[in-house]
N, C-alpha and C positions, 0 to 999 in steps of 0.2 A: 091169359096169362097160363102157361105151366108150370109148371111145379123143378124144382130143382132135381135134381138127382141126390137124395142125402144121401145115401152110401158112397158115391163120391166121394163126398163132403169131410175134412180132415172133420177128429175133435171137436178140432178148437172154430172152424169154417161154420160148422151145428152150430155148436152152442150159440156163434155172436147171427145165424139164423134163428135159431126159436127168441134170443133175445128181440128182437127185430120183431118177430111174427110170433108174436105172443098167444092168440088165440090159433095158432096151425097149430091143431093138436098131433095131427100127421108127423109135422115136423121133430114134435117132442118127446115121439116117442119112440122116432127113429133116434134121435137122441139118447134117448134111454139105454135102448136095445146098443146103442156102439158103447156106450161106458161097462154098463153086464159086460161089455163081448172082449173089452179092452181089459176090463177089470185093474186097474192097478194100483188102485186100493192094498191099505195094508189092515185084516182087522181083527180085528178085540173088545174083549169083553170092555165096559164102564168103567168106571174106575174109582174104585174107593182113596185114593189120596192121591201125591201128587209123583210121591215114591214108587208109586203104580206103574209110574215113563217107566222103571228103571229093568221090569219086567218083561217088553218091546222095545230091546237095541232098534229091529231094521225101524223099529218105528222113529228114535229117535236120532238117525244116522238121515236119513231122509230131514228130519224137521233142519237138523246142527249143521250141513251141507245146502239147503236149500233144494237142494236135487229134485228136480222130478220132473221124469221121464219126460222127452224132447218135446212130442205134440200134443201129451197132455194138457198142457200147462192151462186154465181155463181162466 
């Protein structure tokens, strides 16, 4: 049985494949590499309180709008 082309898969497809084939380390590493390459997350330090969220308007905007990048919703 031949392996799928992980580089040709979308992030969503690769996520589904990894969940269905949890013992496939090559697929897992390809998924992590894709996540890192697409880097669509908002980095922020740990919060000390809920009020700290106000210091991260970009993050709040994403949460309030429920918007995620098109293919990166997993």
